[in-house]
C-alpha positions, 0 to 999 in steps of 0.5 A: 251590634245586632240585637236580638228581635223582640219575642214575638215581633213576627206578628203585627202588635196587639194580636195573638199567633194564629191558634193561640188565645185571644188576649184579655179585652177581647169581644164587645165591652161590658154593655155589648155595643162595640166601641165605633171604629171612628172614635176620635183619638182621645187627649190627655186630660192634664196637658202633660206628656203622653209618654215619659220614659226616664232614666231607662236601662235595658241590658241583655243576658249573654253567654259570658255576662251581660250587655248594656243595651240602653244606659239611662235614656229620657225622653218624652212624647206629647200628644200630637206630636212626633218624635224621632230616634235616630241612630245607627244599629246598635245604638239602643233605639229598638231596644227603648221602642220595644221596651215602651211596647213590653216586647223586649226578648226573654234575655233583655232586663229592664236594669232602671228607670221608669216608663209612664203612658198617660201617668200610669207606670208601665216599667212593672206591668204585668204581661196580661194589663200590657197586652189590653194596652197594645194595640189599644193604646199603644201600637207598633207599625213594625219595620219589616212587612214580610215577617209582621204579617201572616203569610197564610191569612188573607189580609182582611182577616188580619185587619179584622182580627185587630178589631175583633181582639180589641172588642171594637167589632163583632165577627160580623161587623169587623170585615167592613170595618176592615174594608174602611181602615184599609181604605183609611191607610190608602190601600186601593181597591180594599175590596180586591185587596182585602182578599189576597194574601200578603206575598201578593201585594208589593212592599208599599202596600204591605205596610199601608195594611200594617198601618191599618192595623195599628190605627184600627184601635185609634191609639194615642201613642203609635211606635213606628219601627224603622217602618219605611226603610226597605221601601223605594223613595217615592213609596216612602214619601207616600206612606209618610205623607198619609200616616202624618195625615191619619196621626194628625186627624186622631191626635196620637204621638209617634215615636218614630224609630229611624236610622235616617236623619233625612226622614227624621228632619222632615217629620218629625217635631223633635229628634233624639239621637242616641249612640252606644245606647245612651242619648247624646243630643235632643231638641227641635228638629230643625236645630239638630239638623243645622246646628248639632252639638254633638260630634256623633250627630255631625258624624251622621249628617256628614254621612246622610246622602240626603244631605250630602253634597255630590262626592262624585268618584275620580274616573280612571280616564278623565274625559267628557261623557258622550252625549246621552244615547251616542257612541264614541268610537274612543271610549272603551266599553266594559259592558253592553246592553242592546235592546234587552227584553225579558218576559215571564210567563204568568202561571195558569195563563198563556199571558207573559209579563214584560219585566225588561223592555227594549233596555240598551245602555253602556258601561264606561271602562273604568266608571259606574252606570247606576240604574235606578227606579223604584221595586218592579222597574225591572233593573235588578232583571236587567243586572241579571240578564248582564251577568247572564244569570236570566235568559234575555227574551230578546237582545244582545249583551256584550262583556268587554267587546265580546257578545256573550248572549249565546253562551251556555254552561261551561262557555259562561265560566270565562264570564263569570271571571270577567264579571262578578255580582255583590248582592244587597244584603251582607246577612244573607250573601255570606256562608254562615258556616265558613269563615271569612278565608274560605268565603273569599277563597271560595271562587278561587277554588270553584275555578281551580285558580291557584294552590291552597297556600295562594289562595290563602295568600290571595284571601289575605291580601284581599281582605287587607285590599278591603279595608279589614284587619287580618284576623277576621279571617278566622272569624265567620259572619255572625262575628262581623258587623254589616258593614265589615260583612259587604267588605268581606263580599266585596273582597269575595267579588274581586278574587278572580280579579273581574273587570266589572263588579255589578252592586245591586242595592249594595248599601241599602241594607246598612247604617248611613255612616256605614253607607258612607264607607262602603261608598267610599271604599268602591271609589277608591277600588275603583280608582286603584283598579281601574273597575266598572260598576253596574251600580243598581239602586232606588236611592238617588242620594246615593246614587249621586255619591257614585255614579258617573252616568245614570239610567232611570227605569220605569215599568221595564223601559229606560225612561232617561239616561245620560251624564250623572250631572245632567240626570240628577241636576236637571232631569227631563222626565216627570218620573225622575223629577219625581224620584228626586223630589221623594228624597228625604229633606227634598222640597215637595215637587222639586228636583234638587240640584 
């Protein structure tokens, strides 16, 4: 189930949209002097819980009645404590968080229960009083910095506004205070970054800006809603480490919303597990992870890549991989990259950015070669070069033994039938106006394959192949779950009978249990159809489960490559070691075998 986003959630909590009236409490407080930005976090006087959610019920008004999204949820957060709420999409965890913040959409209604903060009832509180609390006492670190930050305001101005809105600084002192907050949030060179727009920053830096906004008023409670789900493991660890230091120093309580049990186990004092709108298990993090009592919790742990043991797929041919860098004549190759280089010209300059620098590797037929690395490492650009969706500056591309580097236009059509792409986000890669039947048939129609009746039969066959019921053929993407949508995307990619699938982060947008299902499906299809995969990912825990061979990219270069057991079990390059150590749940500074 995909719940509607909370109203106003496209900008950071506690701030009005540009052009709107300032919230109550704007300007200096009574007495004229602004409250110091560096004031320590305030503690509870009676030692009781900071936040108490008691028997909360929330439902959504739909065209055909109401949907119960949260049913009888109870939890608490003490000052200085981190409580993680985990569960899949539709479990009700984000709805619970939005109810605490008073950011439920108009279609939602609190149908029962109570929410108290520092002993103060919030459930029936008016918006004006809610707004005074939000940002100042209860702050939000949202999931997607791409939508939470104003794209037309410079970063420094957005952090400064979080101070002026709550009367913590005036217009003259706010810019300097904003620089200190950016530095506190771990933003390097804050003077320069403050003058940049959000699109000029990396995902990790944008998330640090959101943390700076959240801590501006030194709130007593921070609600972190999937704050690092879109980030690479190294950046994720850096963000969470710094966030933990800040909250420990201030004594703030943290309500961490996540679908990643590895993150919850590593960062939380207690874990609350939700399923279908209800709390199914709760307890100390170590106990919940090591000795779960509820079947759903055990299912989540079994599906989480960071907890899973290696589930290496069976190769079509049982053979020992060639030594790293070696070329074996008896190893058929589905795709080969030879010294690939890609330069991008920078606007208004004569300079170029080298995104890919001399990358070479083979994708053995019937096996999986995984390219891993952080965002910006060049791995997705390599995938586009291999599919000839981008022109290489230098180097050669071979598909099925044929050099396709110099092919253009109609000459590339045979390549499109042999190599297909599975995109990252199934919520964006499928045409929302088409039925599943039409989506799956679309490549066949584009290449003039078969009659209308034959294409319909092929679509039904493919839907069955990816383990979807025939009934989905008449549905549109909005009527499907994320996992179902990705199965449709895989069926579409298989329509023309390709030998090679390039999977660009195909499970990063999915919950852990759905991730496991899609990875199992890919392994099964590989064994049944003899498919070859180039698998792009920043998540080594996922790669561990599907890859036969791994290449590690850093700043456009391939720094390590070889059999998966060797690269992931005994990495030789410091960067690979750092990637492995950053997997949630891994011991700091060590690679896990």
